[in-house]
C-alpha angles and dihedrals in degrees: 000000000000091000092051091052089052095048091045088048093055091047087051095052091050091047098044100033091205119210111242120197111212123192092184140150130285093244097058109031095107093042092051095046094049092048091052091049094046088052093051103256131116117245130199124182099207121170105161123107088209094069103025097093094050090046094052094050089070105019122105098223143346121235119199120191116177098196099125096031125178143147091276096053100045098066087048091052092049093051093046088055089051090053093047089052092049092054098040093248125149120242118220105204121199105187097197111199094359102171094029094088136006093242090056093049097044095047090047095054094044092052088049093049092048097050116094093195113029143174118183117205115186147131117268096261092053091048092051092048092046089054091051097250127129108273134183111231138155106199107305096338121104120234094176122088115243090242092058087058096056096095089049090049092053090049088053092048089057100038096050102023087240141137116240130213114197109197121204146102079315119028122218125197110196126189137161090275109030152019115217123189125209124191100185127113133070136264089240096062097081086061090070112078119241095015090140089045087057090053092053091050091049090047086062091057092052092046089056091061095045109276101129094169101066091231099119095055093047090050096048096045090045093055093041089053091055096049090048095050089057089062099037132087094196146346093291097061091036092064094056092040091054088060091051092047094053088049097050098035112127135188094255094054093043092052094047096049101040113116100190130156121188 
């Protein structure tokens, strides 16, 4: 049943080509836009308050990534969340480096509190820090295991009426009703900068067609990463091959490769 939901969601993205508004960091704008295009969605990197109300009136979802946070960006993020709420759109929050500084932690919690409809996509250390627990982190990198963040994820689900995707060697998708485990992906993927940011962007595309859990995006990127790694000699070629794998991924391949436990 879950696999069918994932494959149907992929088909829906390709048919509907939803517009995904991204307020994301300077490091990953190009990566995220290309991944959304390869998937079949329509990305826009919109940061101006002057157009945000108009954008959110017809966009499918809003992705907020705090990776290159400063005093200019934060008011734009707050305003974008207000507009997403006003238009009944889901916010995908990527709290990059939450726990690494007080600014990142406070900003992540404020955005999570503001959003009426929310998916949080983060690594284990960021999830633990967002929940207010002690986390091990080194900048934006996770030193905690995904499984160690399950308790924190369940707290965030209840606290913010959200769904939570914990990224790592094993991915966990936590909702109010379920915990789903994914064991796709490849050990080379963390060596490509912004791979988690790419997942957050793809999550926005699937949200736009009705997947409010984050499961479909995690499944699709995990399988695409596996396929790409088989053809790659290192992180440089992996990054390019993931785009090709997203573009070429079909229902049969996705179904055959998924390692999913509900």
